[in-house]
C-alpha positions in Angstrom: -60.4 9.4 -28.4 -61.0 5.7 -29.1 -58.4 3.1 -28.4 -58.3 -0.5 -29.3 -56.9 -3.2 -27.3 -54.0 -5.2 -28.7 -54.6 -8.2 -26.4 -55.1 -11.7 -27.6 -58.5 -13.4 -27.4 -59.1 -14.9 -24.0 -58.5 -18.6 -23.5 -61.5 -20.9 -23.5 -63.1 -21.7 -20.1 -61.8 -24.7 -18.2 -64.4 -27.5 -17.8 -65.6 -28.2 -14.3 -62.9 -30.0 -12.3 -60.1 -28.6 -14.5 -57.8 -25.7 -13.9 -55.5 -23.6 -16.0 -51.9 -24.0 -15.0 -48.7 -23.2 -17.0 -50.6 -22.5 -20.2 -52.5 -25.8 -20.1 -55.8 -27.2 -18.8 -54.9 -29.6 -16.0 -56.8 -32.3 -14.0 -55.6 -34.8 -11.5 -57.7 -38.0 -11.2 -57.1 -40.6 -8.4 -58.4 -44.1 -9.4 -58.8 -46.7 -6.7 -56.9 -49.5 -8.4 -54.2 -49.9 -10.9 -56.5 -51.8 -13.4 -58.9 -48.8 -13.1 -56.0 -46.4 -13.8 -55.1 -48.4 -17.0 -58.7 -48.6 -18.1 -59.0 -44.9 -17.7 -55.9 -44.3 -19.8 -57.3 -46.6 -22.5 -60.6 -44.7 -22.6 -58.7 -41.4 -22.9 -56.5 -42.9 -25.6 -59.6 -43.7 -27.7 -61.0 -40.1 -27.2 -57.6 -38.5 -28.1 -57.2 -40.7 -31.2 -60.7 -39.8 -32.4 -60.0 -36.1 -31.9 -56.4 -36.4 -33.3 -55.5 -34.2 -30.3 -53.5 -35.8 -27.5 -53.0 -34.8 -23.8 -49.9 -35.2 -21.8 -50.6 -38.0 -19.2 -48.6 -38.5 -16.1 -49.0 -41.7 -14.1 -47.9 -41.7 -10.5 -47.9 -44.4 -7.9 -46.7 -43.8 -4.3 -46.9 -45.9 -1.2 -49.5 -44.9 1.4 -48.4 -42.7 4.2 -48.6 -44.5 7.5 -49.2 -42.8 10.9 -48.1 -44.0 14.3 -51.7 -45.0 15.0 -51.9 -47.3 11.9 -51.9 -51.1 12.5 -48.8 -52.4 10.7 -50.7 -55.6 10.0 -53.3 -53.7 7.9 -52.3 -53.2 4.3 -53.0 -49.7 3.2 -53.8 -49.0 -0.5 -51.2 -47.2 -2.6 -52.1 -43.7 -3.9 -52.5 -43.7 -7.6 -52.9 -40.6 -9.7 -53.3 -39.6 -13.4 -52.5 -36.0 -14.3 -53.9 -34.8 -17.7 -52.6 -31.7 -19.3 -54.2 -30.3 -22.5 -52.6 -27.6 -24.5 -51.8 -26.9 -28.1 -48.0 -27.5 -28.0 -47.3 -25.6 -31.2 -49.0 -22.5 -29.8 -48.0 -22.9 -26.2 -51.5 -22.1 -25.1 -55.0 -23.4 -24.5 -57.3 -23.5 -27.5 -60.9 -24.5 -28.1 -59.5 -28.0 -29.2 -57.9 -28.3 -25.7 -61.2 -27.3 -23.9 -63.1 -29.8 -26.0 -60.6 -32.6 -25.3 -60.6 -31.8 -21.6 -64.4 -31.9 -21.6 -64.3 -35.3 -23.4 -61.8 -36.6 -20.9 -64.0 -35.5 -18.1 -66.8 -37.7 -19.4 -64.3 -40.7 -19.4 -63.7 -40.0 -15.7 -67.4 -39.9 -14.7 -68.5 -42.7 -12.4 -70.8 -44.1 -15.1 -67.8 -44.6 -17.3 -66.0 -46.7 -14.7 -66.2 -50.5 -15.0 -67.9 -52.3 -12.1 -65.4 -53.6 -9.6 
């Protein structure tokens, strides 16, 4: 007896550095400075517009966590993060377009794409 599977095709593979979470490809990036964060968002904006496919982007800033051993006179840097989520909202899942967008975003996060500081 031959049976056929009624399962949907598998989702595309996540690019290196990305994970599948809640039906989306997800990546957290921690830039060193706020200007670097904004420049990264601008690079991703150009990629997304060219592809006509847009990620969800969450920008987070939080103060540094101090320990009792920290010198209060030393200014610690804030922790900045960008979270990118790629999924096809109308389908509620990850598609080839999302995998391609995530891969393109990953190139924008590469050190060579970063402006000299």
